[in-house]
N, C-alpha and C positions, 0 to 999 in steps of 0.2 A: 687632789684625790689620786690614790695609787690605783693602777690597773690591777684587776684580779690575776693571780698567777695560776695557770693551769697546771695541775699536778698529774703526772702520768703514773696512776696507781698500779697499772699493770706491770710497769717496769720496776716498781718498788716491791712487788710480791716476791716472796722467796720462791725459787724454782722448786717445783714439786718433782719427786723422783718419778721416772717413767713407770707407769703401771705395767705389770706383767700379766700374762694370761693366767687366770685362776685355774685351779684343778677342776672346779665346776664347769668352766668354759671348755677346758680340754675334753672332758667327758661328753659335753654337749656336742662338740665338733665331731667326735668319734661316732656319735650316734646319728648324726646327719647322713643322708645319702651322699656318696662321694661327689656326685655331680652338682651338688649345691653347697658343698662345704666352702665357706668364705675364707679361703687361705690368705689372700692379700689383706682383707679386713683384719683378721686375727694378727697377722704379722705387723701391720702398720698402725692399727688402732686397737690394741688389746683392751683398752678401757671400754670401748664400744662393744666388743665381742663379750666381755664379762657382763655387761648390762643386758645384752640380748639373751645370754644364757640364763640370767636370773629371772627375766621376764617371759621366757619362752612358754611356760605353762600357764600364764595369765593372759588370755587373748587380748582383752581390752588394753592392758598396759603395753603388751608387746606391739600391737598395731599402732598405738599412740606413739611409741618410741620410733617405729619405722617411719611414720609421717614426720616426726621431728627431724630424723636424719635426712629424708629425701626432699623435704619442703622447707625452703628458707623463709621462715616467718618474719625474721628481723630485716632482711633485705641487705645484709652486709657480710654475709659469709662467703668464704672463698670456694667452698665446695670440696668434694673429694676427688682424688685422682680417678680417672675413668675406670680402671680395673676394680677399684674399691667400690665405686658407685654401682658397677654391674654386679659385684658380689651382693650388695645390699638389696638391689632390685630383684635378683634371682631368689635370694632368701625369703624376701617378702612374698613373692609369688608362690613359692613352695609352701610357705606358712598359710597363705590364704586358700590354696587350692587343695593342699593335702593334709596339713597338720590341723588347722582349724578353718574349715571351709567358710568363706565369707562371701555372701552374695554381692555382686558388683552392680547388678541392675535389678529393676523390678522384675524383669523376665527371669532372671536366675532364681529369684525368690519363688515365682509362680511355678516354674518348671519343677523345682525340687520340693514343693510343698506335698505333703502326704495326701493322697486322694482317699475319700471315703468309699 
């Protein structure tokens, strides 16, 4: 009986052209405060910047995507370079604290709840 042959499908895929920063993402970057603009992320991973720009106005999907970027659910990812990781973390913090406030603890929820 013959041994099964492992096929490296990733090697057989056609290389995809590098994605460029979309005009939507360029506008989004310009609208961000200068201190949170993710320059390294946009330069090194334009596909991710494009996705963030598309999801920015839908809080649930944007936060979900931030979590996908920052948490390795598969256990086998290399991770981002430190400067890019810091860009993503700073951007997420800005999103949760300024753009779409997200309570982080029960106390955040209680303190910010309207009083009668």
